[in-house]
C-alpha positions in Angstrom: 91.1 86.9 52.8 91.3 83.1 52.8 93.5 83.2 55.9 90.7 84.8 58.0 89.2 82.4 60.5 86.1 82.9 62.7 87.3 83.2 66.3 84.4 84.4 68.4 86.2 86.0 71.3 89.0 87.6 69.2 86.6 89.6 67.0 86.7 93.4 67.6 84.0 94.8 65.3 80.8 94.1 63.4 80.5 96.0 60.2 77.5 97.0 58.1 79.4 97.0 54.8 76.7 98.2 52.4 73.2 97.5 51.0 71.7 97.8 47.6 68.4 97.1 45.8 68.1 96.1 42.1 64.7 97.6 41.1 64.7 95.5 37.9 64.7 92.2 39.8 63.4 93.1 43.3 66.5 91.6 44.9 68.0 93.5 47.9 71.5 92.7 49.0 72.5 93.2 52.7 76.2 93.0 53.3 78.0 92.5 56.6 81.4 91.5 57.9 83.3 90.9 61.1 86.6 92.8 61.3 88.3 92.4 57.9 86.7 88.9 57.4 84.8 87.8 54.3 81.6 89.6 53.3 78.4 88.0 54.6 75.7 88.6 51.9 72.0 88.2 52.7 69.4 88.5 50.0 65.8 89.5 50.2 63.6 89.1 47.1 60.4 91.0 46.7 58.1 89.7 43.9 56.5 92.1 41.4 59.7 93.6 39.8 60.5 95.7 37.9 59.7 98.5 40.3 59.6 102.1 39.0 61.1 104.3 41.7 61.6 108.1 41.5 61.4 111.2 43.6 60.2 110.9 47.2 59.3 107.2 46.8 62.9 106.4 45.7 64.2 108.2 48.8 61.8 106.3 51.1 62.8 103.0 49.5 66.4 103.8 50.2 65.7 104.6 53.8 63.6 101.5 54.2 66.4 99.4 52.7 68.9 100.9 55.2 66.6 100.2 58.1 66.3 96.6 56.9 70.1 96.3 56.6 70.5 97.6 60.1 67.7 95.5 61.7 68.5 92.3 59.9 72.2 92.6 61.0 71.1 91.2 64.4 71.2 87.7 62.9 75.0 88.1 62.3 76.0 90.5 65.2 74.9 88.0 67.7 77.4 85.4 66.5 80.2 87.3 68.3 78.6 90.3 70.0 81.8 92.4 69.5 82.3 95.6 71.4 82.4 97.9 68.3 79.7 98.4 65.6 80.7 100.2 62.4 78.6 101.4 59.5 80.8 101.7 56.4 78.8 103.2 53.6 76.3 105.6 55.1 75.6 107.6 58.3 72.6 107.4 60.6 71.0 110.0 63.0 70.4 109.7 66.7 66.8 108.6 66.4 67.8 105.7 64.1 70.6 104.7 66.5 68.2 104.8 69.5 65.7 102.5 67.8 68.4 100.0 66.8 69.9 99.9 70.2 66.5 99.2 71.7 65.8 96.5 69.2 69.2 94.8 69.7 69.2 95.0 73.5 65.6 94.0 74.1 65.3 91.7 71.2 68.4 89.7 72.2 67.2 89.5 75.9 66.5 85.8 75.9 69.7 85.1 73.8 71.7 87.1 76.4 70.1 85.3 79.4 70.6 81.8 78.0 74.2 82.5 77.1 75.1 84.3 80.3 75.9 87.6 78.5 75.3 91.1 79.7 74.6 93.3 76.7 73.7 96.5 78.6 76.0 99.4 77.5 77.6 97.2 74.9 75.4 97.8 71.9 76.2 101.3 70.6 75.4 102.4 67.0 77.6 105.2 65.8 75.6 108.2 64.6 76.5 111.6 63.3 74.0 112.6 60.7 71.7 115.4 61.9 68.0 114.4 62.2 66.2 114.6 58.9 63.0 116.6 58.5 59.6 114.8 58.7 59.1 112.2 56.0 56.7 113.2 53.3 53.4 111.4 52.4 53.9 109.4 49.2 50.3 109.0 48.1 50.3 105.3 48.8 47.2 103.4 47.8 44.9 102.0 50.5 45.8 98.4 50.8 47.2 96.2 53.5 50.1 93.8 53.4 49.1 91.3 56.1 51.8 89.1 57.6 50.6 85.5 57.9 52.4 82.9 60.1 50.2 79.9 59.7 48.7 80.2 63.2 45.3 81.3 64.5 46.2 85.0 65.1 47.0 86.1 61.6 43.9 84.3 60.3 41.7 86.2 62.8 43.2 89.5 61.4 42.7 88.4 57.8 39.1 87.5 58.3 38.4 90.8 60.3 39.9 92.9 57.5 37.8 90.9 54.9 34.7 91.5 56.9 35.5 95.3 57.0 36.1 95.4 53.3 39.8 96.3 53.6 41.8 95.3 50.5 44.7 93.0 51.5 47.5 90.8 50.3 48.5 87.9 52.4 52.3 88.1 52.9 55.0 85.8 54.3 58.7 85.4 54.2 60.5 82.1 53.4 59.5 78.7 52.0 57.1 77.2 54.6 54.6 74.9 52.9 52.3 75.1 55.9 52.1 78.9 55.6 51.5 78.7 51.9 48.6 76.2 52.4 47.0 78.6 54.9 47.6 81.6 52.6 46.0 79.7 49.7 43.1 78.8 51.9 42.3 82.5 52.4 41.5 82.8 48.7 43.2 86.3 48.7 46.1 87.6 46.7 49.5 86.5 48.1 53.0 87.8 48.3 55.8 85.3 49.2 59.0 87.1 49.9 62.3 85.2 49.7 65.1 85.6 52.3 68.4 83.8 52.1 70.8 84.2 55.0 74.6 84.4 54.3 75.8 80.8 54.2 78.9 81.5 56.3 76.6 82.1 59.3 76.0 78.3 59.5 79.7 77.7 59.4 80.3 80.2 62.2 77.7 78.4 64.3 79.7 75.2 63.9 82.8 77.1 64.8 81.6 78.3 68.2 79.4 81.4 67.4 77.0 82.5 70.1 73.6 81.3 69.1 70.0 81.8 70.2 66.8 83.6 69.7 66.7 86.9 67.7 63.8 89.4 67.3 62.6 87.9 64.1 59.4 89.9 64.1 61.5 93.1 63.9 63.3 91.7 60.9 60.1 90.6 59.2 58.6 94.0 60.0 61.5 95.8 58.2 61.2 93.4 55.2 57.4 94.1 54.9 57.9 97.9 55.2 60.3 97.7 52.2 57.9 95.5 50.3 55.0 97.9 51.0 56.9 100.8 49.5 57.9 98.8 46.5 54.3 97.7 46.0 53.0 101.2 46.7 50.6 100.3 49.5 49.9 102.1 52.8 49.6 99.5 55.5 51.8 96.7 57.0 49.6 94.7 59.4 50.8 92.2 62.0 48.7 90.1 64.4 50.4 90.5 67.8 48.0 90.6 70.8 48.5 92.5 74.0 49.7 89.4 75.9 52.9 89.6 73.8 54.1 92.5 75.8 54.6 90.4 79.0 57.7 88.3 79.4 58.9 85.5 81.7 59.7 86.6 85.3 62.9 84.9 86.3 64.3 85.0 89.8 67.5 87.0 90.1 67.2 88.3 86.5 63.8 90.1 86.2 61.7 90.0 83.1 62.9 88.4 79.9 60.5 88.6 77.0 60.9 85.9 74.3 58.6 87.9 72.0 59.7 91.4 72.7 59.5 92.4 69.1 55.9 91.3 69.1 55.2 93.6 72.0 53.6 97.1 72.3 56.9 98.9 73.0 58.4 97.6 69.8 55.3 98.3 67.7 55.1 101.9 69.0 58.8 102.7 68.5 59.0 101.0 65.0 55.7 102.3 63.7 56.4 105.9 64.9 59.9 105.7 63.2 58.5 104.5 59.9 56.0 107.4 59.8 58.4 110.1 60.9 61.5 109.0 59.0 60.4 106.9 56.0 56.8 107.7 54.7 54.2 109.7 56.6 51.3 107.7 55.1 52.8 104.2 55.7 50.9 102.7 58.7 52.6 99.9 60.6 50.3 98.3 63.3 49.0 95.1 64.9 45.4 94.5 64.3 45.0 92.4 67.4 46.9 94.6 69.9 43.7 95.4 71.8 43.0 91.7 72.5 44.3 89.1 74.9 45.3 85.7 73.6 42.1 84.3 75.0 40.1 87.0 73.2 41.9 86.0 69.9 41.1 82.4 70.6 37.4 83.3 71.0 37.4 85.1 67.7 39.2 82.2 65.9 36.7 79.7 67.3 33.8 81.4 65.5 34.7 79.9 62.1 35.9 76.4 61.2 37.3 77.5 57.9 40.9 76.9 58.9 40.6 74.0 61.3 42.4 71.6 58.9 45.0 74.1 57.8 46.4 76.2 60.7 49.2 75.3 63.1 50.8 77.3 65.9 53.2 74.5 66.7 56.9 75.6 66.4 58.4 72.1 66.4 56.4 70.7 63.5 56.3 73.9 61.6 58.4 72.7 58.7 56.3 69.5 58.2 53.0 69.6 56.3 50.8 66.5 56.5 47.2 65.6 55.8 46.6 64.3 59.4 46.4 66.7 62.4 49.2 64.9 64.1 51.5 66.2 61.4 50.6 69.8 62.2 50.7 69.6 66.0 53.5 67.9 67.9 51.4 68.0 71.1 54.3 68.4 73.5 55.7 71.9 72.9 54.5 75.0 74.9 52.7 76.4 71.8 50.6 73.3 71.4 49.9 73.2 75.1 48.8 76.8 75.2 46.7 76.9 72.0 44.8 73.8 73.0 44.1 75.3 76.4 43.2 78.8 75.0 40.7 77.3 72.5 39.1 74.8 74.9 36.7 77.3 76.6 35.3 78.5 73.3 35.1 75.3 71.2 33.3 72.0 71.4 35.5 69.3 72.8 35.1 67.0 69.7 36.1 69.9 67.3 39.2 70.7 69.4 40.3 67.1 69.8 39.8 66.7 66.1 42.1 69.6 65.3 44.9 68.3 67.5 44.4 64.6 66.9 44.3 64.0 70.7 43.2 65.4 74.0 46.3 67.1 75.5 44.5 67.8 78.8 44.0 64.1 79.5 47.7 63.2 79.4 49.5 63.2 82.7 52.8 63.3 80.7 52.0 66.9 79.9 51.9 68.0 83.6 55.1 70.0 83.7 54.3 71.8 80.5 51.0 73.0 81.8 52.5 73.9 85.2 54.8 76.3 83.3 51.9 77.9 81.5 50.0 78.3 84.8 53.2 79.7 86.4 52.9 77.0 89.0 56.3 76.0 90.3 57.9 77.3 87.1 58.1 80.5 85.0 56.3 81.1 81.7 58.0 79.3 78.9 60.2 81.2 76.4 57.6 80.9 73.7 54.8 83.0 72.2 52.2 82.0 74.7 49.7 83.9 76.8 50.1 85.2 80.3 49.9 82.9 83.3 46.6 84.5 84.4 45.1 83.6 81.0 46.1 80.0 81.4 44.8 79.9 84.9 41.5 81.5 83.9 41.1 79.1 81.0 41.8 76.1 83.2 39.3 77.4 85.8 36.6 77.7 83.1 37.2 74.1 82.1 37.1 73.0 85.7 33.5 74.1 85.8 32.4 72.1 82.8 31.4 68.4 83.1 32.9 67.4 79.7 36.4 68.6 80.8 36.6 68.3 84.6 37.5 64.6 84.7 40.4 64.9 82.3 43.7 64.3 84.1 45.2 67.8 84.1 41.9 69.5 84.7 41.2 67.2 87.6 44.7 67.8 89.0 44.1 71.6 88.7 40.9 71.3 90.7 42.5 69.2 93.4 46.0 70.7 93.8 46.2 74.2 92.2 42.8 75.7 92.4 42.7 75.8 96.3 45.8 78.0 96.2 44.3 80.7 94.0 41.9 83.5 94.8 38.7 83.7 92.9 39.6 87.1 91.5 42.6 85.6 89.6 40.4 83.1 87.8 37.6 85.0 86.0 37.8 84.9 82.3 35.6 87.8 81.5 38.0 90.6 82.4 40.6 89.0 80.1 38.2 89.3 77.1 37.9 93.1 77.3 39.0 95.2 74.3 41.9 97.6 75.2 42.4 101.0 73.6 46.2 100.7 73.4 46.9 100.4 69.6 48.2 102.1 66.5 45.3 101.1 64.1 44.3 104.0 61.8 41.4 105.8 63.6 38.7 105.2 61.0 39.5 101.5 60.8 39.7 101.2 64.6 36.2 102.5 65.1 34.8 99.9 62.7 37.1 97.1 64.0 36.1 97.7 67.6 32.4 97.3 66.7 33.3 94.1 64.7 35.2 92.5 67.5 32.6 93.4 70.1 29.7 91.9 68.0 
């Protein structure tokens, strides 16, 4: 075993070796390997053990554990993208294989594009088990595990559920201090799940592994489905808006969606699978799916409760400081977009106070904003809104005396606005509430009224 060396292009197969859960400790072990190389062991730790599991619930937990094993394997598979996938210790049916092939192919879309790889037809999950019957209802209690990411979106969901009287636990994966501070600020019960990747993965990266973006929302969704079953609750709630379903249009390549696993196609496929194959009464949905990014920004702006705590900045995400400058780098696409999306709905002093500076009065940010506007560039590979949302927000600011003299707004008025038709720039159509969603019907009726108020 010690002789084995990671050689990316020589690897023939990726193996799902086994998975197990210790109900006494809440620790799940997910084991993988390349060819006959060393075992790669990832652990996921769900607080609240020991868990008493029996009957249908024990079966559902085992199925959720296998789903997590299979989905989380994407982190390792991508290191070599070998031609063969093997599942050593259990079998899956065609429905499970189809879901996984979609998650891997689409979720690795940006990874494949950046690395010049074609994964079409390459990702095949072996299946042989006949389809199981429909999953039973487990009598789960009405309670939501709500994923929190430290940004504006999850906070909008949390406050909407609070206003509607839905019992919830604010849940996150990993050790981010920024997310913890936001979660604590909610004043709600919290669940911090641990995840430790196999340490060899970092060695492989140094030894020439393929690297890049993975569908992390798919992995986190599978983790929270397992956690919900262990906790005995009936809802896993994310905060992905409808804009997440639109990717970057790249000449010669087509659409590549950085946030595919935040999109509607993934939510539909994953949520349907969970209810049909794991637990009929476990609801997986995004509370914000009916809204655009701009509509979410408008909802967020209605309260200043989180102004000093939230951050959607990816670059400074690991740093927590008292000053706004520590939570916002001010130069990444996320900072650019969140500033622009909030500007039409917030007073200028409040917004500049959140970010520590006025990003729209900095000519050095021109290229970043051009990409958001899809002017001479494509939409960035980041979780940002559609180009038409950025254009509509900029047009709204162009009509306001307090913004129109800022460098980038003034440039938009002078250089970009004359090239755009009026129909492309109205903000009102982008604030409408869609009906494409998986929210439980009784909740949706009340949520729709709340959002429209």
